[in-house]
C-alpha positions as CSV (number, residue, x, y, z in Angstrom):
1,M,0.0,0.0,0.0
2,N,1.4,3.4,-0.9
3,K,0.4,6.9,0.4
4,Q,-2.2,7.4,-2.2
5,E,-3.9,4.1,-1.4
6,L,-3.7,4.9,2.3
7,T,-5.4,8.2,1.7
8,Q,-8.1,6.5,-0.3
9,Q,-8.8,3.9,2.4
10,L,-8.9,6.7,5.1
11,S,-11.3,8.7,3.0
12,E,-13.7,5.7,2.6
13,R,-13.5,4.4,6.2
14,A,-13.7,7.8,7.9
15,G,-16.3,9.4,5.6
16,L,-13.9,12.2,4.6
17,D,-13.3,13.6,1.2
18,K,-10.0,12.8,-0.4
19,N,-8.5,16.3,0.3
20,Q,-9.3,16.1,4.0
21,A,-8.0,12.5,4.2
22,G,-4.8,13.6,2.4
23,K,-4.3,16.4,4.9
24,A,-4.9,14.0,7.8
25,V,-2.3,11.5,6.5
26,D,0.3,14.3,5.9
27,A,-0.4,15.7,9.4
28,I,0.2,12.3,11.0
29,F,3.4,11.7,9.1
30,D,4.6,15.2,10.0
31,I,3.8,14.8,13.7
32,I,5.6,11.4,13.8
33,S,8.7,12.9,12.0
34,D,8.8,16.0,14.2
35,S,8.6,13.9,17.4
36,L,11.4,11.6,16.2
37,K,13.5,14.6,15.3
38,A,13.0,15.9,18.8
39,G,14.2,12.6,20.2
40,D,10.8,11.5,21.5
41,E,9.1,8.1,21.0
42,V,5.7,7.9,19.4
43,R,3.8,5.1,21.2
44,L,0.5,4.0,19.7
45,T,-1.0,1.5,22.1
46,G,-1.9,-1.7,20.4
47,F,-0.1,-0.8,17.2
48,G,3.5,-0.1,18.0
49,V,6.3,2.3,18.9
50,F,8.2,4.6,16.6
51,A,11.6,5.4,18.1
52,V,15.1,6.7,17.2
53,A,18.1,4.4,17.5
54,Q,21.7,5.6,17.5
55,R,24.0,3.9,15.0
56,A,27.6,3.9,15.9
57,G,30.2,5.1,13.5
58,G,33.3,3.2,12.6
59,K,35.7,2.1,9.8
60,G,34.6,0.3,6.7
61,R,35.9,-0.5,3.2
62,N,34.7,0.7,-0.2
63,P,33.8,-2.6,-1.9
64,Q,34.9,-1.3,-5.4
65,T,38.3,0.1,-4.5
66,G,39.0,-1.6,-1.2
67,A,39.9,1.8,0.3
68,E,39.2,2.3,4.0
69,I,36.4,4.8,4.7
70,T,35.1,6.4,7.9
71,I,31.4,5.8,8.6
72,K,29.8,8.6,10.6
73,P,27.5,7.9,13.5
74,S,23.8,8.4,12.6
75,K,20.3,8.2,13.9
76,Q,17.9,5.6,12.4
77,P,14.1,5.4,12.8
78,R,12.9,2.1,14.2
79,F,9.4,0.6,14.6
80,R,8.5,-2.1,17.1
81,A,5.2,-3.7,16.5
82,G,2.7,-3.9,19.5
83,K,1.2,-7.1,20.8
84,Q,-2.2,-6.5,19.2
85,L,-0.7,-6.0,15.8
86,K,1.5,-9.1,16.1
87,D,-1.5,-11.1,17.2
88,A,-3.6,-9.8,14.3
89,L,-0.9,-10.9,11.9
90,N,-0.6,-14.4,13.4
91,T,-4.2,-15.5,13.7
């Protein structure tokens, strides 16, 4: 499912027109992104948790040249599924 299909499903299920549903989807994504940028978790009970994980830097090798490179530390978004979501997938 892509963003357009998600917007269509939201429009149908919530009784919104497509424009309103599109704004709602964009707003949700913006809120989650802003919260993660601020270092906060987004915990949706029964669905899951969006969080930021630190990825350590280090040394690596360029596979084409074999030259050693430095890998910078970075932040990565993570999602952990909640129990209800896991149960729904495994029934």
